[in-house]
N, C-alpha and C positions, 0 to 999 in steps of 0.2 A: 504494500500500500504506500503510495507516494504522499508526502505530507507537506503542506504549506510552502509552496514555492522553493522546495529544496532545502528548507531550514531544518527539517526533521527527517529521521529515519524510523521505520518500524523496528521492533525487536529483531525480526528475522533479517532485515537489511543491515542493521548495525552489527549483528553477530557475523554475518557473511563478510562484511567489509573488513572486520578484524580477524576473521578466520578463527573464531572462538565459539564456545558453547553458550547458550543462553544463561547458564549459571554463572559463567565468568563475566558476562555482560552485567548481570545484576550486582556482582561483586565490585566491578568498576564504578557502578552507580553509587553503591553504598560508601565507597571511599571518596566520593566527590569528584572523580575523574571525568564522568560523563553526566550531563544534566538530563533529567527525565521529568516528564509531566504527563498527566492524563490527556488523552485525545478528547476533543470536544464532543464527538458523536459516539463514543464507545467507552468500555471500561478498561481498554488496553492503554498502555503507556506509549509515548513516543520519545525519541532520543535526539539530542542536538547533533546535527550532522558535523558541525565544525569541531565539536569535542571528540567525536569518533575519529575524524580524520587527523586531528592533532595527536591523538593517542597513537594512531597508526604510524605517523611519522616518527614519533619517539621510539617506536619498537623496531624501526627499520634502520640499520646503520647507513650513514651517508658517507660518500667518498670525500666530502669537504670537511674541513675542521669545524667543530662547533663554534658558533658565534659568527661564522663567515657565510653561512648558508642563507639564501633568500627565504623569507618566511619560515625561519627555523622554529620548530616547536619548543626549543629550549630557551628562546628569547622571551623577554617579559610578556606576559599575558595579563590583561587588565579587564575587569568587569566594567561594562558600559551599557546604558540603556539607549544609547543614541543610534548606533548603526551596526550592521554586520554585512558580510559579503557572501553571496550565493552565486551559483553558476548562472542564475537568471538576472543578476545585477545586485547592486548595493541596496540594502533595506534600510530606510530611514524610519526609525521608530515603528516598524511593522509595515511600512508602505514601500513598495518597490520603486526605486528612483526612475526606472524606465517608464512605468505607468504614470508617475507623477509628472514627468517631463512632457507628456502629451499636451497638457493644458495649463500647468501651474507656473507660477513665477518664482524667482529666487526669494522674494520677500516672504511669500507664503511658506516656501520650503524652510526658510529660517525660523519662522514661528513654530513649525513642526519640530525641527531639530532642537530648538531651544525650549520646547515644551511650554509654550506661552499661551495662556487663555484669557487672562484678565487685563492685559495691556497690549497696546499696538506699538511695537518698536519702530514701525515705519509710518507713524502718524505724521501728517504734514508739518507739525510744529516740533518734531523731535530731530532737530538739525544740529550738526556738530558746530562747536565754536572754533573760530580761527583767530589766533593771535597775530599780531604784526610780524613776529618772528617766523611763524609758520608760513605766512604769505610770502615773506622775503625768501625763505628757503625754497618754497615751491616755485617761485619765479626764477630764482637762480638756477634751479635744476630742471627747467622746462624741457631742455634737450637731452636730459639724462634718460636712461631706461625707466619706464614707468614704475617698475618694482623698486628700483633704487630711490627714486623720488618719493615714493610712498613710505619707505622705511625712514627717510630723513624727516618727513613731515610728521608721521605718527610718533616719532621719538619725543616730540614736544607737546603732543595733543593731550596727554593725561593731565599735564600741569594746568590746562585751561578748562578742564572738565571737573567741576567740584564733586561730581558723583562717580568719578572713575573707580573708586575703591569700595563702592557700595557692596554690602554683603547680602542684600535682598535678591532672591532669584529674579523677580520681575524687574528690579532695578538694573541687574546685570543685563537682562534682555534689552532694556532701553539703551544702555551703554553700547551694546552690540549693534543696535540699529544705527547709532551715530557713527560708530567705527566703520561700518560697511559703507555708509554714505560718504564719509570722508575719504575712504580708500578709493572708491570708484571715482569720485570727483578729482582727487589728486592724480590718479593715473590718466584721466582724460584731460588734464590741464583745464579744469572747469570749476565752477562754483558748486558747492553741495546743493542738491535739488530734491524735492519730494516726488519728482516724476519717476515712474517705474524704471528700475535700474537698466533693464534690457533696452528700453527705449532711449535712455540717455546715451548708452554705448552706441546704439545704431545711429543715432543722430550725429554723434561726434565722428564716427569712423566709417559709416556706410550710408550716408543720408540718401543716396540716390537708388539704393537697392530695396525694392518693396518686400523682399523676403528676409532682409536682415533682422528686423526686430524679433520675428518668431524663431528664427534659427539660433540667434544669440540667446534668447530666453531658454530654449531647449538645452543648449550647451551648458548654461549656468546651472540649471537644475541638476543635470547629470553629473556635474563636477562638484556639487556642494559639499559632499563628504564621501569618504571611502574608508571608514573604520580607522585603524591605528597605523596609518602610513607614516613615512619618515617625518614629514612636516607636522602632522598632527601629534605624533609622539613628542616631538620637540616642543610644540606649544603646550602640551600637557605637563611636560617636565618643568618648563618655565613657570607655568601657572602654579605648580605644586610648591614653589618657593614662596608663594604669597603675593606675587606682583599683580598688577592690574591687567585687564583684558587688552588694552592698547599694546602693552609690552609683549604679551603672549602672542598677539598677531604678528608683531615684528619678528619674533623668534620663528614663527611659521613661515613668514616671507623669506627669511634668510635660508632656511632649509629647503624651501621649494625651488630655489634657483638652480640647484645642482642638476647636472645632465642626466643623472639616474632617476630623477624625480620630475618635477615640472619642466625642467630644461629639456627633457626628452622631446617635448612638442616642438621646440625650436629646431632640434636636429631632424625631426620628421618633416618640418617645412623645407629644410634643405633638400631632403629626398624628393619632395614634390616638385621643387624648382628644377632639379636635374632631369626630371621626367617630362617636363612641359614640351620639349621639342625632340624627345627621343622615344623610340619604340620600347614598350615595356618588357617584352619577353627577352630580347637580347641583353638589355641592361641587367635584368635580374639574373640571367645565366652568368654573365660576366662577374657580377659581385659575389654570387654564390661560389663560383669557381675560385675566387680569391680569398674565400673564407670570411668575407665581410658580413656584418649584421645589418639589419634594416631597422632604423629607429621607427618606433610606432608599431612594432610587431612583436608578439610574444608577451606573456604576462605570467607572473608567479602564481596568480590565483585562478585566472580564467584560462583553463587549459584548452577549452573548445571555442574560444573567442570571447571578446569583451562585449557584453550586451549594450553597454553605453555607446560604444563605437558604432555598432550596427544601427542603433536608434538614430544617431546623428547622421550617419551616411545615408540611411534611407530617406530622412527628411531632406538632406541636400540633393539627393537624386530627384525627389519630387519637385524641388525648387529649380531644377534645371542644371545642376552642377554637372560637369563633364563625366560621362560614364567611365572614362579612362581612370579617373581617380576614385570614384565611388564604388566601382565594381572590378574593373580589370586589374588594377594594381594589387588590391587585397587578394584576389583569386590567384594571380600568378605567384605572388610571394608565398602564400600559404601552400600552393602546390609544390614550390621549389624547396621550401624550408620546413614545412610543417608548423610554422608559427602563424598565428592568426592576428588579425588587426586589433589594435587597442585604441583607447580614447585619444592618445597623443597624436596618432596619425589622423583620426577623424577631425581633431581640432585643427591640425595643419591644413586639411582640405577645406575646412570652413574658412580659415583665414585667406586661402588662395581664392576660393569661389567668391567671397565678398570683397576681395581686394582690400583687406584690412592692413593697417600699417605694420611694417616689419617689427617683430617682437611682441605683437599683440597676443600671440598664443599664450605666452607666459602670463601676460597681464590678465587675460580672461580667466585663466586657471586660478590666479591669485584672488581675483574678485569673487569668484564662486566659492573657492575653498575657505576663504575667510569666515564664511558662515559656519562651516564645520569646525574650524579652529575655535571659534567663540563658543560653540556648543560644548566641545571637549574641555576647553579651559574652564568654563563655568562649572561643568560637572566635577572637574578636579578640585576647584576651589570649594565646592560644596562638600567633597570628601574630606578636605582639610588635612591630607597626608602628603608628606614629601616623597617624591619618587626617587628612590636611591637603590638602583640595581647594584649587585656585587659583580666584581670581575673574577673570572676564573684564571688564576695565575698559572702561566705555563713557562715562566722564565727559569733561570738557574736555581738550584736548590739553595735554601738559606745556609749561611755559613761560608759562602764563597769569599775568598780573600783576593783583594786586588793589589797587585804590586805597585810600589812607589813609582811615580812618573819620573822619567829620566830628566836629569838636570840639563838646562840649556846653557850652551856656551860656557 
């Protein structure tokens, strides 16, 4: 029996996945290694698929050293009510992000991820304050990369927000709304506005494209959160020290820039540019023969393809984007490498199809993911605990003696 969008397994499925008996499965549950709960429509229990697969990974030796593996089951695992990942896509508090992206906005997605009911973080009057110093820095950095400009401006923002350190959950959500509006405005070199975020971005970067607002809206929702990725973990670690949400977002922005994270979309854009005037099949064969990888393909979680990417590529195809990029490139690369398209490539195709400014891939990613960072930072602040993983020491045994350094001259 299949359960809830891939989140759960039946007892038979869980036991088969681990190649164990039902009795051993129940023992794992009793030890807290696998979460179990009653199914809504029967007296049988269902089991969390991610727990089963994490346990399976721990039981299978890996050729890579511990701590260096992608999605290593021995790396920190944290409880969260915000999101999780399934083969069907990321789940935002029980809602599949792919379904949400069909019609929803980033603002409403934020209220879902922030678990807000009694206040409106995006009310017209909840605008960020800008000091003269913030304006000066923003103006001086107008030609800098949007993410660098945002880090510089946000570094001063908490000092002009008297409620930056509020401990009330609703108050933190209101701070979050001001942060997102400030972040988007700063990246667009514009004034903060109450206009829907996707419309602000479309007007600034693709005013003449009638499809831009809806395509950007979809991308923002799909990218809003993705469980405990590198930038989100960084933001949670920063928040766990007790700092404010502005600084937690700065930490997330810094981590996002890396080429193995948000920066991968910039590399995927380079791939798209090289293919504009070239035939796909020969170029793919040439790069595969040289042992090169394709940015925007393969994913540590989505072994059969990233549903977020497919959602965005399908929407781009309906809007008239070249079939070469929405269909042919993903199919050829998957055929040649066995690696399926991910959201970084889809974001690169969006930037190409809408003729957005260079570097806007990373900016769009940051605008969207700031919502997730705020959700996780707020949850961590609510927990009130410092994140302090331990290191597994693999250096020389204690007691090693070091000889005296040779005398000079």
